[in-house]
Residue, then its C-alpha position, 0 to 999 in steps of 0.5 A: m704536463g701528463n695528466n695525473g689524474r684525480v688529485t683529491r679522493p672522493a668523500p666517502a658517502r656517510a652513514a645516516r646518522l639516527d636523529q633521535v628526535c624524530a626516532a622518539a615520535v614512535e606514538v606520532a608515527r602511529d597515531a598517522i596510520t588512519e587507513v585502518e583499526p588500531a586494532d590491525i597495528g601492531d608492536h613498533l618493529r624497528a626505526v631506520a634512518e633514512g638521511d638527516r633528521v629523517v626516520t622511517h618506523y616500522f609496525e606489525c601489520l595484523l590484517g587477514g591476509y598480509r601476513g609478514w607485511r609492515w606499515a612503514v611511517t616517515v617523519t621528519r623536523v626542521p633544524r633546530s625544532r622539536q616538533v615532528t611532521v610526518c612525511e608519508t605512510v604506506l603498506l610495505p611487505g617484509s622478507d616472509a611476506l605472502l605475495a601475489p606472483g608477479w604479472l605475466p602477459w597474457q601470452e606466457r599465461l596461456q597454458p595448453g587447453d585454456l581456449g575454449p569454444g567462441d574464443l579468439l586466439l590473436t597471433p602477433s604479426d610478428d611471431d618467429r613460429l610463422a614465415p610470409g607464404y611468399l617466402l616459402s615454408d623451407d618444407p617442399a612437402v607444404e610448399e607443394t599442397s600450397w601452391e598446387l591448390g592455390l591456397g595462398r596461405p597468408r603465412v606457413l611454419s617457419r623453420e623455428g616453428r617446426a623445430e619448436a613443435a617438434q620438440r614440444w610434441y617429443d617432450g610431451d605426453h606422446g614422445p617416447s617419455a611419456p609414462i604409457s610409452t615406458a610401461a610398453p614393451a620395447s619393440a612395441r614402438c609407434g614407428t613399427c605399428g600397422f595403425y601408424l600414418p606417418l605426417a609428411g615433410a619434414l616431419r614424416q621421418a619423426f611422428g605420424a598419427c595414430g589410427n587405433f580405435y583402442a589405443p589412448d593416442d587415436g587420432r593424436v600426433v605421436s612420435a615414432e619412439h612412442g609405444c603403447g601395449a595396443h601395438s598392431e604386432t601384439l597378437v593373440e596366441t592360442a593357448e594350449p589346453a593344459v591336459d592332452e584329450l584322448p580321442t574317444v574309443y568304441d570297442d565293437s567286440a563286446v556286446e551284451s544281452m538285453t532281455v525285453d519283458g512283454a514285447s511282441d515280434p515285430a515281424e508277427e505283427s505286421e502286416p504283408v504289403 
């Protein structure tokens, strides 16, 4: 005999019917809210059937700082009884409630600049940005320095770590899309600047350090496509005078005679040597 599958259809889930006795117990539910003063309980919003003879009453919350929250009181009764009892009382957020931001681990909350003097930032042992030193770093410049000097660093930047750092630097305030870079002349790029100090290793082609004392990025890692107005080839040109100056001309042919009164002849007053 073959398998004909299920012969009977599953019974559809029956929606809970609102119990009228429990739905009418509004004041019983209101009196069950004893955590706050009666003035902090607002109007009755609605009654929702949770199951057979189980109803939840919702009341407006008037507590300061709990805008959009609701008091929820669940009541029930036994079969063939008119006595309603309270199951639980909770404070629940509504659709427009003011909520605190979702909790994030400290690793995801930490932002650049949060680390201050004396703070310690623990690095996970399985950090993808780092690789064991004995596996080398896949960067010849780093490997050469590490092993020649005998540093023996336990971990070095991995390929993923370098790619993540490069992308972050390129997209940050020291990359080509920074406001100071886009406002600079197109020819004023760091890669062609005399103050540009290229990095070593795999990042040499794309990044370097700024060595211009007057530049806003002095001492920082910048992209080769970054730029500013302090480029070394922004030369000062001597401005030409607006009006040409003529040389001074002396006319020796014009002699003006002058008479001096009361003056004695210097030759007469002088004594022979």
